[in-house]
C-alpha positions as CSV (number, residue, x, y, z in Angstrom):
1,M,119.5,156.5,100.6
2,R,118.0,154.8,103.6
3,G,119.0,153.3,106.9
4,S,117.4,152.0,110.1
5,Y,118.4,150.5,113.4
6,S,116.2,148.8,115.9
7,E,116.3,146.7,119.1
8,S,113.8,144.3,120.5
9,F,113.2,141.5,123.0
10,R,111.0,138.4,123.1
11,A,109.9,136.7,126.3
12,P,109.3,132.9,126.2
13,G,105.7,131.9,125.9
14,L,103.8,130.2,128.7
15,D,103.6,127.0,126.6
16,L,107.4,126.7,126.5
17,L,107.6,127.3,130.3
18,N,104.8,125.0,131.4
19,A,104.1,122.5,128.5
20,A,103.4,118.9,129.3
21,R,105.8,116.1,128.3
22,T,105.1,114.9,124.8
23,F,106.4,112.1,122.6
24,S,107.8,112.4,119.1
25,A,109.7,110.1,116.8
26,E,112.5,112.5,115.7
27,S,114.8,111.7,112.7
28,A,118.6,112.1,113.0
29,I,121.9,110.5,111.9
30,D,123.7,108.9,114.9
31,Y,127.3,109.3,113.7
32,A,128.7,108.3,117.1
33,N,127.2,104.8,116.6
34,G,128.5,104.5,113.0
35,S,125.2,105.4,111.2
36,T,125.4,107.3,107.9
37,T,121.7,107.5,107.2
38,S,118.8,109.1,109.0
39,R,116.3,107.1,111.1
40,Q,113.7,107.8,113.8
41,Y,114.3,107.6,117.5
42,D,112.0,107.9,120.5
43,T,112.2,111.5,121.7
44,Y,110.4,113.3,124.6
45,Y,109.9,117.0,124.6
46,T,109.4,118.8,128.0
47,Q,108.9,122.3,129.3
48,N,111.9,124.4,130.3
49,S,111.0,126.8,133.2
50,E,114.6,128.3,133.1
51,L,114.1,130.0,129.8
52,D,115.0,133.7,129.6
53,A,114.0,136.4,127.1
54,E,115.9,136.8,123.9
55,T,117.2,140.2,122.7
56,S,118.1,141.4,119.2
57,D,119.3,144.3,117.2
58,Y,118.9,144.9,113.5
59,T,120.7,147.3,111.1
60,N,119.7,148.1,107.5
61,L,121.5,150.3,105.0
62,G,120.3,150.7,101.5
63,V,120.1,152.7,98.2
64,A,117.2,152.9,95.8
65,W,117.8,154.5,92.4
66,D,115.1,155.2,89.9
67,V,117.4,155.5,86.8
68,N,114.4,156.7,84.8
69,D,110.7,155.9,84.5
70,N,111.6,152.4,83.1
71,L,114.5,151.2,85.3
72,T,115.0,150.8,89.1
73,F,117.7,149.4,91.2
74,K,117.6,148.6,95.0
75,V,120.5,147.4,97.1
76,D,120.2,146.8,100.9
77,Y,122.7,145.5,103.4
78,F,121.3,144.0,106.6
79,Q,122.7,142.6,109.8
80,L,120.6,140.8,112.4
81,A,122.0,139.7,115.7
82,I,120.0,137.8,118.3
83,D,121.3,136.9,121.8
84,N,119.8,134.2,124.1
85,V,117.8,133.1,121.2
86,I,114.9,130.8,122.1
87,Q,115.1,127.7,120.0
88,S,114.2,124.1,120.0
89,K,117.1,121.7,120.3
90,S,116.7,119.1,117.7
91,L,117.8,115.5,118.2
92,Q,120.6,116.1,115.7
93,S,121.8,119.1,117.7
94,L,121.7,117.0,120.9
95,L,123.9,114.4,119.2
96,S,126.2,117.2,118.1
97,D,126.4,118.3,121.8
98,E,127.4,114.7,122.7
99,A,130.1,114.7,120.1
100,A,131.5,118.0,121.4
101,G,131.5,116.6,125.0
102,L,128.8,119.0,126.2
103,I,126.5,116.1,127.2
104,S,127.1,112.4,128.1
105,A,124.7,109.5,127.3
106,V,123.3,107.5,130.2
107,S,122.3,103.9,130.4
108,V,118.7,102.8,129.6
109,D,117.8,102.2,133.3
110,T,118.8,105.7,134.4
111,D,115.9,107.8,135.9
112,T,115.6,110.9,133.7
113,S,112.3,112.1,135.0
114,N,113.9,115.4,136.2
115,E,116.2,115.8,133.2
116,T,115.4,118.1,130.3
117,F,118.1,117.2,127.9
118,Y,119.4,113.6,127.9
119,L,120.4,110.6,125.7
120,K,119.9,107.0,126.7
121,R,122.1,104.4,125.0
122,A,122.1,100.6,125.3
123,A,125.3,98.8,126.2
124,S,125.9,98.3,122.5
125,G,125.9,102.1,121.9
126,T,122.5,102.1,120.2
127,L,120.5,105.2,120.9
128,V,117.3,104.1,122.7
129,E,115.7,107.3,123.9
130,A,116.3,111.1,124.0
131,G,114.9,114.1,125.9
132,T,114.9,117.6,124.6
133,S,113.2,121.0,124.8
134,Y,113.6,124.7,124.1
135,F,116.6,126.5,125.4
136,N,118.5,129.8,125.3
137,G,121.2,129.4,122.7
138,A,124.2,131.7,122.4
139,G,122.3,133.3,119.5
140,F,123.2,134.0,115.9
141,E,124.3,136.8,113.6
142,I,123.3,137.0,110.0
143,E,124.7,139.4,107.4
144,G,123.4,139.7,103.9
145,I,122.6,141.8,100.8
146,D,119.3,142.1,99.0
147,F,119.5,143.2,95.4
148,T,116.5,144.0,93.2
149,I,116.3,145.2,89.6
150,A,112.9,146.2,88.0
151,A,112.3,147.4,84.4
152,N,109.3,148.0,82.2
153,I,108.8,149.1,78.6
154,E,105.7,149.9,76.6
155,T,105.6,148.9,72.9
156,G,103.0,148.7,70.2
157,F,102.6,145.0,70.7
158,G,102.2,145.0,74.5
159,D,103.8,146.1,77.8
160,F,106.7,144.2,79.2
161,R,107.8,144.1,82.8
162,F,110.9,142.5,84.4
163,Q,111.8,142.0,88.0
164,N,114.6,140.1,89.7
165,V,114.9,139.8,93.5
166,N,118.1,138.3,95.0
167,S,119.0,137.6,98.6
168,F,122.7,136.8,99.4
169,V,123.8,135.5,102.8
170,L,127.3,136.7,103.5
171,S,127.6,135.0,106.8
172,Y,125.4,133.1,109.3
173,E,127.3,132.8,112.6
174,E,125.5,130.4,115.0
175,E,126.4,127.9,117.8
176,V,126.8,124.3,116.7
177,G,128.1,121.8,119.1
178,G,129.2,124.5,121.6
179,V,131.2,126.4,118.9
180,V,130.2,129.4,117.0
181,Q,130.5,128.7,113.3
182,D,129.6,130.2,109.9
183,T,126.9,127.9,108.6
184,S,126.0,129.7,105.4
185,G,125.9,127.2,102.6
186,W,125.3,124.3,104.9
187,S,122.4,121.9,104.2
188,G,119.1,123.8,104.5
189,Q,120.8,127.2,104.4
190,P,121.6,128.2,100.8
191,E,123.8,131.4,100.3
192,L,121.6,132.6,97.5
193,K,117.9,132.6,96.6
194,S,116.7,134.4,93.5
195,V,113.3,135.0,91.9
196,A,112.9,136.4,88.4
197,T,109.7,137.4,86.7
198,V,109.0,138.5,83.1
199,A,105.5,139.6,82.2
200,W,103.8,140.7,79.0
201,S,100.3,142.2,78.7
202,Y,98.3,143.3,75.6
203,E,94.7,144.4,75.6
204,D,92.8,141.5,77.4
205,H,95.7,139.1,77.4
206,S,98.6,138.7,79.9
207,L,101.4,136.2,80.2
208,A,103.9,135.8,83.0
209,W,107.0,133.6,83.4
210,N,108.5,133.1,86.9
211,A,111.7,131.4,87.8
212,T,112.8,130.6,91.4
213,Y,116.4,129.6,92.0
214,T,117.9,128.0,95.2
215,D,121.6,127.8,95.4
216,S,123.4,124.5,96.0
217,T,124.5,123.5,99.6
218,S,126.5,120.9,101.3
219,E,124.7,117.6,102.0
220,T,125.9,117.0,105.6
221,E,128.2,118.5,108.1
222,V,130.6,116.2,110.1
223,D,132.9,116.9,113.1
224,E,135.7,114.7,111.8
225,D,138.3,115.8,114.3
226,G,136.0,115.8,117.4
227,D,136.9,119.4,118.2
228,G,133.4,120.8,117.7
229,Y,134.1,122.3,114.3
230,Y,132.1,120.9,111.5
231,D,133.3,120.4,107.9
232,Q,130.9,120.4,105.0
233,S,130.5,117.0,103.3
234,G,128.9,116.2,99.9
235,K,126.9,118.6,97.8
236,L,123.2,119.0,97.0
237,D,122.4,120.5,93.6
238,S,120.9,123.9,93.0
239,W,117.2,123.9,92.3
240,L,115.5,125.9,89.5
241,I,111.7,126.0,89.1
242,H,109.8,127.6,86.3
243,N,106.1,128.7,86.5
244,L,104.0,130.0,83.6
245,T,100.7,131.9,83.9
246,Y,98.3,133.1,81.2
247,T,95.2,135.3,81.9
248,Y,92.4,136.3,79.7
249,N,90.4,139.3,81.1
250,A,86.9,139.3,79.7
251,G,86.0,142.5,81.5
252,A,82.5,142.4,83.1
253,Y,82.4,138.6,82.4
254,G,85.4,137.9,84.7
255,A,88.9,136.6,84.1
256,L,90.1,133.1,83.2
257,T,93.6,132.1,84.3
258,F,95.6,129.0,83.3
259,T,98.8,128.2,85.3
260,V,101.5,125.6,85.0
261,N,103.7,125.4,88.1
262,N,107.1,123.6,87.8
263,L,106.9,123.7,84.1
264,T,109.9,121.4,83.6
265,D,108.6,118.9,86.2
266,E,111.7,119.1,88.4
267,D,112.2,116.6,91.2
268,P,113.1,117.8,94.7
269,V,116.8,117.7,95.5
270,L,117.7,114.3,96.8
271,S,120.6,113.1,99.0
272,S,123.3,110.8,97.7
273,N,121.2,107.9,99.1
274,G,118.2,109.0,97.1
275,T,116.2,110.3,100.1
276,W,114.2,113.6,100.2
277,D,115.5,115.1,103.4
278,D,114.5,118.8,103.3
279,Q,110.7,119.2,102.8
280,D,110.9,122.9,103.7
281,L,113.4,123.9,101.0
282,Y,112.4,121.6,98.2
283,N,108.8,120.5,97.5
284,N,107.8,117.3,95.6
285,F,104.7,118.7,93.9
286,G,106.0,118.1,90.4
287,R,104.3,119.7,87.4
288,D,101.0,121.2,88.5
289,Y,98.2,122.5,86.2
290,R,95.6,124.9,87.5
291,V,92.6,126.7,85.9
292,S,90.7,129.4,87.7
293,Y,87.9,131.8,87.0
294,S,87.1,134.9,88.9
295,I,84.4,137.6,88.6
296,S,83.6,140.6,90.6
297,F,80.0,141.9,91.1
């Protein structure tokens, strides 16, 4: 049995406190203006000299059990809470603040040179320009469970190994639009990620199959009632990727490895409009073949 508790703090970097104003074309969905698809808007990032340090505390409790020489289980509960979290306010978050009444858009001819966070709209309501930066958010608290099972067996026709690592997010409390909400399962934040590996080795040959699973999420989140609370809308499919690796070990002559990533040639998860919106969670590499040779002298 094991457990730990820790506290920490992180001061804002000098670049966040003193950075020069920079331009970016940020993507967002302007629901307030009737948009349902993402497009780019002129956005200016500035420094924020009012940033304070963030603080956090972390708790972990777990059990590791070696059932025998061939089977192991590990279960860990974790809780991480961060206050005054230093984070970048995205354009989408700025629009959420507007919907919640925390910020009001100004006309296009308004002087915003001394403003850090702002939205400029034309008389028609079209978003023309935005300003944003880093800020101290209310923080977030995440709870979850990590579960691992590992097994191995030796036979006359090779050694077999199996490992499955799972991470479950029980809750993810964070501030959205001025209201603290549980965002686990929202777009970009799956409640489960799992990686399974089965490997076989015999004499100079080894073969490994790896599967990576990403749970399904909602597609978007919309504040339909205008009260700051967001409801999940639509659904993005789960994502399962298979990788296969074969290695021939020639001893003093080196090792030759052949790998096929994304064996079934899975596409990234697309939105209902057919767009690829989350490059961090789903890649678009497709099936990928690799051959490598290594030797040590």
